[in-house]
Gaussian input, Z-matrix of N, CA and C with variables (Angstrom, degrees):
# hf/3-21g

backbone

0 1
 N
 C     1     B1
 C     2     B2     1     A1
 N     3     B3     2     A2     1     D1
 C     4     B4     3     A3     2     D2
 C     5     B5     4     A4     3     D3
 N     6     B6     5     A5     4     D4
 C     7     B7     6     A6     5     D5
 C     8     B8     7     A7     6     D6
 N     9     B9     8     A8     7     D7
 C    10    B10     9     A9     8     D8
 C    11    B11    10    A10     9     D9
 N    12    B12    11    A11    10    D10
 C    13    B13    12    A12    11    D11
 C    14    B14    13    A13    12    D12
 N    15    B15    14    A14    13    D13
 C    16    B16    15    A15    14    D14
 C    17    B17    16    A16    15    D15
 N    18    B18    17    A17    16    D16
 C    19    B19    18    A18    17    D17
 C    20    B20    19    A19    18    D18
 N    21    B21    20    A20    19    D19
 C    22    B22    21    A21    20    D20
 C    23    B23    22    A22    21    D21
 N    24    B24    23    A23    22    D22
 C    25    B25    24    A24    23    D23
 C    26    B26    25    A25    24    D24
 N    27    B27    26    A26    25    D25
 C    28    B28    27    A27    26    D26
 C    29    B29    28    A28    27    D27
 N    30    B30    29    A29    28    D28
 C    31    B31    30    A30    29    D29
 C    32    B32    31    A31    30    D30
 N    33    B33    32    A32    31    D31
 C    34    B34    33    A33    32    D32
 C    35    B35    34    A34    33    D33
 N    36    B36    35    A35    34    D34
 C    37    B37    36    A36    35    D35
 C    38    B38    37    A37    36    D36
 N    39    B39    38    A38    37    D37
 C    40    B40    39    A39    38    D38
 C    41    B41    40    A40    39    D39
 N    42    B42    41    A41    40    D40
 C    43    B43    42    A42    41    D41
 C    44    B44    43    A43    42    D42
 N    45    B45    44    A44    43    D43
 C    46    B46    45    A45    44    D44
 C    47    B47    46    A46    45    D45
 N    48    B48    47    A47    46    D46
 C    49    B49    48    A48    47    D47
 C    50    B50    49    A49    48    D48
 N    51    B51    50    A50    49    D49
 C    52    B52    51    A51    50    D50
 C    53    B53    52    A52    51    D51
 N    54    B54    53    A53    52    D52
 C    55    B55    54    A54    53    D53
 C    56    B56    55    A55    54    D54
 N    57    B57    56    A56    55    D55
 C    58    B58    57    A57    56    D56
 C    59    B59    58    A58    57    D57
 N    60    B60    59    A59    58    D58
 C    61    B61    60    A60    59    D59
 C    62    B62    61    A61    60    D60
 N    63    B63    62    A62    61    D61
 C    64    B64    63    A63    62    D62
 C    65    B65    64    A64    63    D63
 N    66    B66    65    A65    64    D64
 C    67    B67    66    A66    65    D65
 C    68    B68    67    A67    66    D66
 N    69    B69    68    A68    67    D67
 C    70    B70    69    A69    68    D68
 C    71    B71    70    A70    69    D69
 N    72    B72    71    A71    70    D70
 C    73    B73    72    A72    71    D71
 C    74    B74    73    A73    72    D72
 N    75    B75    74    A74    73    D73
 C    76    B76    75    A75    74    D74
 C    77    B77    76    A76    75    D75
 N    78    B78    77    A77    76    D76
 C    79    B79    78    A78    77    D77
 C    80    B80    79    A79    78    D78
 N    81    B81    80    A80    79    D79
 C    82    B82    81    A81    80    D80
 C    83    B83    82    A82    81    D81
 N    84    B84    83    A83    82    D82
 C    85    B85    84    A84    83    D83
 C    86    B86    85    A85    84    D84
 N    87    B87    86    A86    85    D85
 C    88    B88    87    A87    86    D86
 C    89    B89    88    A88    87    D87
 N    90    B90    89    A89    88    D88
 C    91    B91    90    A90    89    D89
 C    92    B92    91    A91    90    D90
 N    93    B93    92    A92    91    D91
 C    94    B94    93    A93    92    D92
 C    95    B95    94    A94    93    D93
 N    96    B96    95    A95    94    D94
 C    97    B97    96    A96    95    D95
 C    98    B98    97    A97    96    D96
 N    99    B99    98    A98    97    D97
 C   100   B100    99    A99    98    D98
 C   101   B101   100   A100    99    D99
 N   102   B102   101   A101   100   D100
 C   103   B103   102   A102   101   D101
 C   104   B104   103   A103   102   D102
 N   105   B105   104   A104   103   D103
 C   106   B106   105   A105   104   D104
 C   107   B107   106   A106   105   D105
 N   108   B108   107   A107   106   D106
 C   109   B109   108   A108   107   D107
 C   110   B110   109   A109   108   D108
 N   111   B111   110   A110   109   D109
 C   112   B112   111   A111   110   D110
 C   113   B113   112   A112   111   D111
 N   114   B114   113   A113   112   D112
 C   115   B115   114   A114   113   D113
 C   116   B116   115   A115   114   D114
 N   117   B117   116   A116   115   D115
 C   118   B118   117   A117   116   D116
 C   119   B119   118   A118   117   D117
 N   120   B120   119   A119   118   D118
 C   121   B121   120   A120   119   D119
 C   122   B122   121   A121   120   D120
 N   123   B123   122   A122   121   D121
 C   124   B124   123   A123   122   D122
 C   125   B125   124   A124   123   D123
 N   126   B126   125   A125   124   D124
 C   127   B127   126   A126   125   D125
 C   128   B128   127   A127   126   D126
 N   129   B129   128   A128   127   D127
 C   130   B130   129   A129   128   D128
 C   131   B131   130   A130   129   D129
 N   132   B132   131   A131   130   D130
 C   133   B133   132   A132   131   D131
 C   134   B134   133   A133   132   D132
 N   135   B135   134   A134   133   D133
 C   136   B136   135   A135   134   D134
 C   137   B137   136   A136   135   D135
 N   138   B138   137   A137   136   D136
 C   139   B139   138   A138   137   D137
 C   140   B140   139   A139   138   D138
 N   141   B141   140   A140   139   D139
 C   142   B142   141   A141   140   D140
 C   143   B143   142   A142   141   D141
 N   144   B144   143   A143   142   D142
 C   145   B145   144   A144   143   D143
 C   146   B146   145   A145   144   D144
 N   147   B147   146   A146   145   D145
 C   148   B148   147   A147   146   D146
 C   149   B149   148   A148   147   D147
 N   150   B150   149   A149   148   D148
 C   151   B151   150   A150   149   D149
 C   152   B152   151   A151   150   D150
 N   153   B153   152   A152   151   D151
 C   154   B154   153   A153   152   D152
 C   155   B155   154   A154   153   D153
 N   156   B156   155   A155   154   D154
 C   157   B157   156   A156   155   D155
 C   158   B158   157   A157   156   D156
 N   159   B159   158   A158   157   D157
 C   160   B160   159   A159   158   D158
 C   161   B161   160   A160   159   D159
 N   162   B162   161   A161   160   D160
 C   163   B163   162   A162   161   D161
 C   164   B164   163   A163   162   D162
 N   165   B165   164   A164   163   D163
 C   166   B166   165   A165   164   D164
 C   167   B167   166   A166   165   D165
 N   168   B168   167   A167   166   D166
 C   169   B169   168   A168   167   D167
 C   170   B170   169   A169   168   D168
 N   171   B171   170   A170   169   D169
 C   172   B172   171   A171   170   D170
 C   173   B173   172   A172   171   D171
 N   174   B174   173   A173   172   D172
 C   175   B175   174   A174   173   D173
 C   176   B176   175   A175   174   D174
 N   177   B177   176   A176   175   D175
 C   178   B178   177   A177   176   D176
 C   179   B179   178   A178   177   D177
 N   180   B180   179   A179   178   D178
 C   181   B181   180   A180   179   D179
 C   182   B182   181   A181   180   D180
 N   183   B183   182   A182   181   D181
 C   184   B184   183   A183   182   D182
 C   185   B185   184   A184   183   D183
 N   186   B186   185   A185   184   D184
 C   187   B187   186   A186   185   D185
 C   188   B188   187   A187   186   D186
 N   189   B189   188   A188   187   D187
 C   190   B190   189   A189   188   D188
 C   191   B191   190   A190   189   D189
 N   192   B192   191   A191   190   D190
 C   193   B193   192   A192   191   D191
 C   194   B194   193   A193   192   D192
 N   195   B195   194   A194   193   D193
 C   196   B196   195   A195   194   D194
 C   197   B197   196   A196   195   D195
 N   198   B198   197   A197   196   D196
 C   199   B199   198   A198   197   D197
 C   200   B200   199   A199   198   D198
 N   201   B201   200   A200   199   D199
 C   202   B202   201   A201   200   D200
 C   203   B203   202   A202   201   D201
 N   204   B204   203   A203   202   D202
 C   205   B205   204   A204   203   D203
 C   206   B206   205   A205   204   D204
 N   207   B207   206   A206   205   D205
 C   208   B208   207   A207   206   D206
 C   209   B209   208   A208   207   D207
 N   210   B210   209   A209   208   D208
 C   211   B211   210   A210   209   D209
 C   212   B212   211   A211   210   D210
 N   213   B213   212   A212   211   D211
 C   214   B214   213   A213   212   D212
 C   215   B215   214   A214   213   D213
 N   216   B216   215   A215   214   D214
 C   217   B217   216   A216   215   D215
 C   218   B218   217   A217   216   D216
 N   219   B219   218   A218   217   D217
 C   220   B220   219   A219   218   D218
 C   221   B221   220   A220   219   D219
 N   222   B222   221   A221   220   D220
 C   223   B223   222   A222   221   D221
 C   224   B224   223   A223   222   D222
 N   225   B225   224   A224   223   D223
 C   226   B226   225   A225   224   D224
 C   227   B227   226   A226   225   D225
 N   228   B228   227   A227   226   D226
 C   229   B229   228   A228   227   D227
 C   230   B230   229   A229   228   D228
 N   231   B231   230   A230   229   D229
 C   232   B232   231   A231   230   D230
 C   233   B233   232   A232   231   D231
 N   234   B234   233   A233   232   D232
 C   235   B235   234   A234   233   D233
 C   236   B236   235   A235   234   D234
 N   237   B237   236   A236   235   D235
 C   238   B238   237   A237   236   D236
 C   239   B239   238   A238   237   D237
 N   240   B240   239   A239   238   D238
 C   241   B241   240   A240   239   D239
 C   242   B242   241   A241   240   D240
 N   243   B243   242   A242   241   D241
 C   244   B244   243   A243   242   D242
 C   245   B245   244   A244   243   D243
 N   246   B246   245   A245   244   D244
 C   247   B247   246   A246   245   D245
 C   248   B248   247   A247   246   D246
 N   249   B249   248   A248   247   D247
 C   250   B250   249   A249   248   D248
 C   251   B251   250   A250   249   D249
 N   252   B252   251   A251   250   D250
 C   253   B253   252   A252   251   D251
 C   254   B254   253   A253   252   D252
 N   255   B255   254   A254   253   D253
 C   256   B256   255   A255   254   D254
 C   257   B257   256   A256   255   D255
 N   258   B258   257   A257   256   D256
 C   259   B259   258   A258   257   D257
 C   260   B260   259   A259   258   D258
 N   261   B261   260   A260   259   D259
 C   262   B262   261   A261   260   D260
 C   263   B263   262   A262   261   D261
 N   264   B264   263   A263   262   D262
 C   265   B265   264   A264   263   D263
 C   266   B266   265   A265   264   D264
 N   267   B267   266   A266   265   D265
 C   268   B268   267   A267   266   D266
 C   269   B269   268   A268   267   D267
 N   270   B270   269   A269   268   D268
 C   271   B271   270   A270   269   D269
 C   272   B272   271   A271   270   D270
 N   273   B273   272   A272   271   D271
 C   274   B274   273   A273   272   D272
 C   275   B275   274   A274   273   D273

   B1=1.4505
   B2=1.5148
   B3=1.3052
   B4=1.4546
   B5=1.5149
   B6=1.3280
   B7=1.4596
   B8=1.5196
   B9=1.3254
   B10=1.4461
   B11=1.5157
   B12=1.3091
   B13=1.4552
   B14=1.5231
   B15=1.3166
   B16=1.4609
   B17=1.5254
   B18=1.3351
   B19=1.4638
   B20=1.5259
   B21=1.3179
   B22=1.4603
   B23=1.5124
   B24=1.3180
   B25=1.4591
   B26=1.5244
   B27=1.3114
   B28=1.4624
   B29=1.5216
   B30=1.3232
   B31=1.4595
   B32=1.5237
   B33=1.3204
   B34=1.4631
   B35=1.5244
   B36=1.3262
   B37=1.4614
   B38=1.5206
   B39=1.3176
   B40=1.4729
   B41=1.5160
   B42=1.3302
   B43=1.4562
   B44=1.5191
   B45=1.3088
   B46=1.4587
   B47=1.5283
   B48=1.3229
   B49=1.4695
   B50=1.5223
   B51=1.3185
   B52=1.4655
   B53=1.5207
   B54=1.3398
   B55=1.4632
   B56=1.5267
   B57=1.3262
   B58=1.4602
   B59=1.5271
   B60=1.3162
   B61=1.4557
   B62=1.5211
   B63=1.3251
   B64=1.4650
   B65=1.5223
   B66=1.3219
   B67=1.4599
   B68=1.5265
   B69=1.3269
   B70=1.4597
   B71=1.5205
   B72=1.3263
   B73=1.4574
   B74=1.5233
   B75=1.3282
   B76=1.4581
   B77=1.5257
   B78=1.3200
   B79=1.4588
   B80=1.5256
   B81=1.3221
   B82=1.4675
   B83=1.5258
   B84=1.3322
   B85=1.4576
   B86=1.5347
   B87=1.3447
   B88=1.4639
   B89=1.5272
   B90=1.3408
   B91=1.4553
   B92=1.5201
   B93=1.3211
   B94=1.4618
   B95=1.5231
   B96=1.3180
   B97=1.4651
   B98=1.5299
   B99=1.3243
   B100=1.4652
   B101=1.5260
   B102=1.3382
   B103=1.4600
   B104=1.5220
   B105=1.3142
   B106=1.4586
   B107=1.5162
   B108=1.3340
   B109=1.4631
   B110=1.5167
   B111=1.2946
   B112=1.4614
   B113=1.5288
   B114=1.3208
   B115=1.4565
   B116=1.5263
   B117=1.3239
   B118=1.4720
   B119=1.5292
   B120=1.3263
   B121=1.4549
   B122=1.5218
   B123=1.3034
   B124=1.4626
   B125=1.5207
   B126=1.3385
   B127=1.4625
   B128=1.5196
   B129=1.3245
   B130=1.4602
   B131=1.5265
   B132=1.3198
   B133=1.4592
   B134=1.5263
   B135=1.3402
   B136=1.4618
   B137=1.5214
   B138=1.3482
   B139=1.4645
   B140=1.5255
   B141=1.3193
   B142=1.4586
   B143=1.5166
   B144=1.3236
   B145=1.4688
   B146=1.5230
   B147=1.3302
   B148=1.4548
   B149=1.5154
   B150=1.3196
   B151=1.4599
   B152=1.5274
   B153=1.3370
   B154=1.4577
   B155=1.5206
   B156=1.3306
   B157=1.4568
   B158=1.5252
   B159=1.3352
   B160=1.4604
   B161=1.5191
   B162=1.3280
   B163=1.4554
   B164=1.5224
   B165=1.3259
   B166=1.4505
   B167=1.5202
   B168=1.3235
   B169=1.4544
   B170=1.5216
   B171=1.3102
   B172=1.4651
   B173=1.5216
   B174=1.3103
   B175=1.4618
   B176=1.5258
   B177=1.3138
   B178=1.4560
   B179=1.5199
   B180=1.3269
   B181=1.4657
   B182=1.5267
   B183=1.3210
   B184=1.4732
   B185=1.5308
   B186=1.3062
   B187=1.4561
   B188=1.5194
   B189=1.3112
   B190=1.4620
   B191=1.5223
   B192=1.3189
   B193=1.4686
   B194=1.5206
   B195=1.3291
   B196=1.4581
   B197=1.5281
   B198=1.3126
   B199=1.4694
   B200=1.5228
   B201=1.3184
   B202=1.4678
   B203=1.5292
   B204=1.3283
   B205=1.4635
   B206=1.5247
   B207=1.3034
   B208=1.4697
   B209=1.5306
   B210=1.3319
   B211=1.4616
   B212=1.5258
   B213=1.3273
   B214=1.4651
   B215=1.5348
   B216=1.3352
   B217=1.4648
   B218=1.5326
   B219=1.3340
   B220=1.4671
   B221=1.5239
   B222=1.3382
   B223=1.4674
   B224=1.5220
   B225=1.3545
   B226=1.4656
   B227=1.5232
   B228=1.3437
   B229=1.4638
   B230=1.5255
   B231=1.3284
   B232=1.4558
   B233=1.5182
   B234=1.3531
   B235=1.4562
   B236=1.5253
   B237=1.3283
   B238=1.4523
   B239=1.5097
   B240=1.3326
   B241=1.4620
   B242=1.5248
   B243=1.3299
   B244=1.4629
   B245=1.5273
   B246=1.3331
   B247=1.4627
   B248=1.5202
   B249=1.3163
   B250=1.4655
   B251=1.5145
   B252=1.3185
   B253=1.4592
   B254=1.5219
   B255=1.3209
   B256=1.4475
   B257=1.5222
   B258=1.3046
   B259=1.4570
   B260=1.5094
   B261=1.3187
   B262=1.4565
   B263=1.5108
   B264=1.2938
   B265=1.4555
   B266=1.5236
   B267=1.3136
   B268=1.4635
   B269=1.5212
   B270=1.2905
   B271=1.4523
   B272=1.5091
   B273=1.3102
   B274=1.4426
   B275=1.4400
   A1=109.19
   A2=114.03
   A3=121.34
   A4=109.04
   A5=115.53
   A6=120.16
   A7=110.11
   A8=114.91
   A9=119.83
   A10=111.27
   A11=115.04
   A12=123.12
   A13=107.21
   A14=116.70
   A15=120.24
   A16=107.88
   A17=115.70
   A18=120.83
   A19=113.47
   A20=117.47
   A21=118.91
   A22=111.63
   A23=114.20
   A24=121.76
   A25=109.10
   A26=116.97
   A27=122.30
   A28=108.45
   A29=116.32
   A30=121.39
   A31=107.40
   A32=115.26
   A33=120.67
   A34=107.70
   A35=116.41
   A36=119.52
   A37=112.06
   A38=116.68
   A39=120.92
   A40=107.58
   A41=115.71
   A42=120.96
   A43=109.24
   A44=116.62
   A45=121.80
   A46=108.94
   A47=116.57
   A48=120.72
   A49=112.63
   A50=118.45
   A51=121.15
   A52=112.11
   A53=116.97
   A54=121.21
   A55=112.68
   A56=117.38
   A57=120.17
   A58=108.81
   A59=115.49
   A60=121.36
   A61=113.46
   A62=117.76
   A63=121.48
   A64=110.33
   A65=116.24
   A66=121.36
   A67=107.74
   A68=116.58
   A69=122.99
   A70=109.44
   A71=116.76
   A72=121.32
   A73=110.98
   A74=116.00
   A75=121.75
   A76=106.43
   A77=115.57
   A78=121.41
   A79=109.94
   A80=115.91
   A81=121.98
   A82=108.84
   A83=119.09
   A84=120.09
   A85=110.79
   A86=116.17
   A87=121.20
   A88=109.80
   A89=115.06
   A90=121.86
   A91=110.09
   A92=116.90
   A93=121.26
   A94=113.29
   A95=117.65
   A96=120.70
   A97=111.40
   A98=116.23
   A99=124.61
   A100=114.77
   A101=117.59
   A102=119.16
   A103=109.13
   A104=115.86
   A105=120.70
   A106=110.04
   A107=115.47
   A108=122.14
   A109=107.94
   A110=116.75
   A111=121.69
   A112=112.44
   A113=115.57
   A114=122.63
   A115=109.47
   A116=118.43
   A117=120.39
   A118=110.89
   A119=115.80
   A120=122.53
   A121=108.89
   A122=116.55
   A123=121.39
   A124=106.75
   A125=115.34
   A126=120.59
   A127=109.98
   A128=115.85
   A129=121.87
   A130=107.44
   A131=116.48
   A132=121.69
   A133=110.00
   A134=117.12
   A135=120.69
   A136=112.32
   A137=117.51
   A138=120.17
   A139=114.99
   A140=118.92
   A141=120.88
   A142=114.33
   A143=116.93
   A144=121.55
   A145=110.48
   A146=115.22
   A147=120.41
   A148=111.37
   A149=115.56
   A150=121.74
   A151=109.02
   A152=115.59
   A153=122.15
   A154=114.36
   A155=117.56
   A156=119.94
   A157=111.56
   A158=115.04
   A159=120.71
   A160=107.11
   A161=115.45
   A162=120.38
   A163=111.35
   A164=114.54
   A165=123.11
   A166=106.82
   A167=116.69
   A168=119.12
   A169=110.28
   A170=114.72
   A171=121.53
   A172=108.42
   A173=115.44
   A174=120.62
   A175=109.50
   A176=115.06
   A177=120.61
   A178=112.41
   A179=116.22
   A180=120.47
   A181=112.36
   A182=117.48
   A183=119.91
   A184=111.18
   A185=118.04
   A186=121.36
   A187=111.25
   A188=117.70
   A189=119.33
   A190=111.06
   A191=117.89
   A192=120.54
   A193=111.86
   A194=117.43
   A195=121.40
   A196=112.66
   A197=117.15
   A198=121.78
   A199=111.09
   A200=115.71
   A201=121.17
   A202=110.25
   A203=116.74
   A204=121.98
   A205=107.23
   A206=116.76
   A207=122.17
   A208=112.94
   A209=117.38
   A210=120.97
   A211=112.45
   A212=118.01
   A213=121.21
   A214=109.61
   A215=117.11
   A216=120.95
   A217=111.12
   A218=116.00
   A219=121.68
   A220=109.56
   A221=116.06
   A222=121.97
   A223=112.11
   A224=117.55
   A225=121.21
   A226=109.16
   A227=115.99
   A228=120.92
   A229=109.88
   A230=115.32
   A231=120.99
   A232=107.01
   A233=116.20
   A234=120.88
   A235=113.10
   A236=118.21
   A237=120.52
   A238=111.46
   A239=115.13
   A240=122.09
   A241=106.72
   A242=117.21
   A243=122.04
   A244=109.38
   A245=115.57
   A246=120.75
   A247=111.08
   A248=116.39
   A249=120.83
   A250=108.77
   A251=114.95
   A252=121.41
   A253=107.62
   A254=116.96
   A255=122.87
   A256=108.08
   A257=116.77
   A258=119.69
   A259=110.45
   A260=114.91
   A261=122.20
   A262=107.83
   A263=115.51
   A264=119.39
   A265=108.86
   A266=116.04
   A267=120.09
   A268=110.29
   A269=116.77
   A270=120.89
   A271=112.32
   A272=115.51
   A273=120.19
   A274=116.14
   D1=151.42
   D2=178.86
   D3=-130.88
   D4=161.73
   D5=178.83
   D6=-101.99
   D7=146.91
   D8=178.02
   D9=-149.87
   D10=167.94
   D11=175.68
   D12=-120.11
   D13=124.93
   D14=179.35
   D15=-74.86
   D16=119.64
   D17=-175.47
   D18=-114.14
   D19=-4.05
   D20=-179.71
   D21=-178.36
   D22=178.92
   D23=-177.93
   D24=-129.73
   D25=147.25
   D26=178.59
   D27=-113.94
   D28=132.51
   D29=173.54
   D30=-111.04
   D31=123.18
   D32=178.66
   D33=-129.33
   D34=105.83
   D35=-177.46
   D36=-73.34
   D37=-23.66
   D38=176.96
   D39=-119.93
   D40=120.89
   D41=179.99
   D42=-158.06
   D43=171.76
   D44=177.87
   D45=-53.22
   D46=137.94
   D47=-176.54
   D48=-59.91
   D49=-24.48
   D50=178.64
   D51=-75.80
   D52=-9.47
   D53=177.66
   D54=-102.22
   D55=-1.80
   D56=179.72
   D57=-62.68
   D58=129.86
   D59=-178.11
   D60=91.44
   D61=-6.78
   D62=179.07
   D63=-85.69
   D64=139.33
   D65=175.57
   D66=-91.11
   D67=129.08
   D68=-179.43
   D69=-106.91
   D70=124.25
   D71=-176.88
   D72=-121.25
   D73=140.19
   D74=174.59
   D75=-81.32
   D76=121.33
   D77=-173.89
   D78=-120.97
   D79=123.74
   D80=178.99
   D81=-94.18
   D82=114.29
   D83=176.47
   D84=-59.33
   D85=138.41
   D86=-179.73
   D87=-134.01
   D88=159.63
   D89=174.37
   D90=-92.75
   D91=-179.65
   D92=-177.45
   D93=-64.48
   D94=-22.83
   D95=177.66
   D96=-103.82
   D97=25.36
   D98=177.67
   D99=67.38
   D100=14.39
   D101=176.01
   D102=-71.92
   D103=141.38
   D104=179.75
   D105=-74.19
   D106=136.65
   D107=178.57
   D108=-126.89
   D109=137.51
   D110=173.26
   D111=59.84
   D112=-172.47
   D113=176.91
   D114=-91.39
   D115=154.42
   D116=177.36
   D117=-61.61
   D118=153.43
   D119=177.29
   D120=-123.33
   D121=164.41
   D122=173.36
   D123=-104.57
   D124=124.39
   D125=-176.85
   D126=-125.13
   D127=145.60
   D128=174.21
   D129=-78.00
   D130=130.12
   D131=-179.98
   D132=-86.64
   D133=121.79
   D134=178.55
   D135=-109.99
   D136=1.03
   D137=-173.36
   D138=-128.63
   D139=2.52
   D140=179.40
   D141=82.56
   D142=34.11
   D143=178.78
   D144=-73.99
   D145=163.19
   D146=178.80
   D147=-137.58
   D148=170.21
   D149=179.95
   D150=-59.35
   D151=134.93
   D152=179.18
   D153=95.14
   D154=-9.16
   D155=-178.61
   D156=-91.12
   D157=145.44
   D158=171.98
   D159=-84.62
   D160=137.12
   D161=-173.41
   D162=-135.33
   D163=165.52
   D164=168.96
   D165=-105.54
   D166=135.34
   D167=178.04
   D168=-136.87
   D169=156.42
   D170=177.39
   D171=-122.76
   D172=157.02
   D173=179.38
   D174=-128.87
   D175=170.25
   D176=177.32
   D177=72.81
   D178=-147.86
   D179=-175.12
   D180=-63.27
   D181=-28.10
   D182=178.15
   D183=-65.75
   D184=-29.48
   D185=-179.25
   D186=-65.22
   D187=-45.00
   D188=-179.37
   D189=-68.85
   D190=-28.91
   D191=176.62
   D192=-67.06
   D193=-27.47
   D194=-178.64
   D195=-76.78
   D196=-17.56
   D197=-176.82
   D198=-79.86
   D199=158.39
   D200=177.58
   D201=-61.36
   D202=-41.36
   D203=177.55
   D204=-101.29
   D205=107.77
   D206=-174.88
   D207=-63.90
   D208=-14.80
   D209=179.18
   D210=-98.29
   D211=6.52
   D212=-179.42
   D213=-67.51
   D214=144.17
   D215=-179.03
   D216=-79.58
   D217=82.88
   D218=-174.88
   D219=-121.29
   D220=131.12
   D221=175.98
   D222=-100.76
   D223=-24.25
   D224=-178.74
   D225=-145.64
   D226=139.21
   D227=179.86
   D228=-139.62
   D229=136.00
   D230=174.28
   D231=-81.82
   D232=125.04
   D233=-174.54
   D234=-119.63
   D235=-1.96
   D236=179.07
   D237=-163.95
   D238=154.38
   D239=174.38
   D240=-111.18
   D241=127.53
   D242=-176.87
   D243=-81.61
   D244=122.01
   D245=175.82
   D246=-86.87
   D247=-41.96
   D248=177.66
   D249=-155.01
   D250=161.28
   D251=179.99
   D252=-141.48
   D253=117.56
   D254=177.72
   D255=-121.57
   D256=124.17
   D257=-179.79
   D258=-152.09
   D259=154.78
   D260=175.59
   D261=-122.48
   D262=135.39
   D263=178.78
   D264=-73.90
   D265=127.88
   D266=179.94
   D267=-100.04
   D268=164.42
   D269=178.62
   D270=93.62
   D271=-173.64
   D272=-174.76
   D273=-106.66

C-alpha cells in the first residue's frame, strides 16, 4: 500500500462497461511527511474518498481485486482513508 492525497476528480462519460458507476480520483503519491512523490495517478475509489483527503491506495493486481468487479481494468484503487498518521524516524 502507498499513501496519496486526492487532488481532483476525473469524469469519463465513455469508459469500459466494468467501470460504469466507479468514481475516478486523481491521487498524488505522498511520503510520510507529506512530500510529493512521483506524478499523480488516476485511481478507482472503493471507499468514498474525496478531494483533499489522504488515502491508502494499491496498484497492480491488488487494485483490480479491490474493485466490485474483479475483472475490471484497474491499475490503481483507493482502499482506505487515513484518519491519522503517527511515526518516528528510525536509524541514525
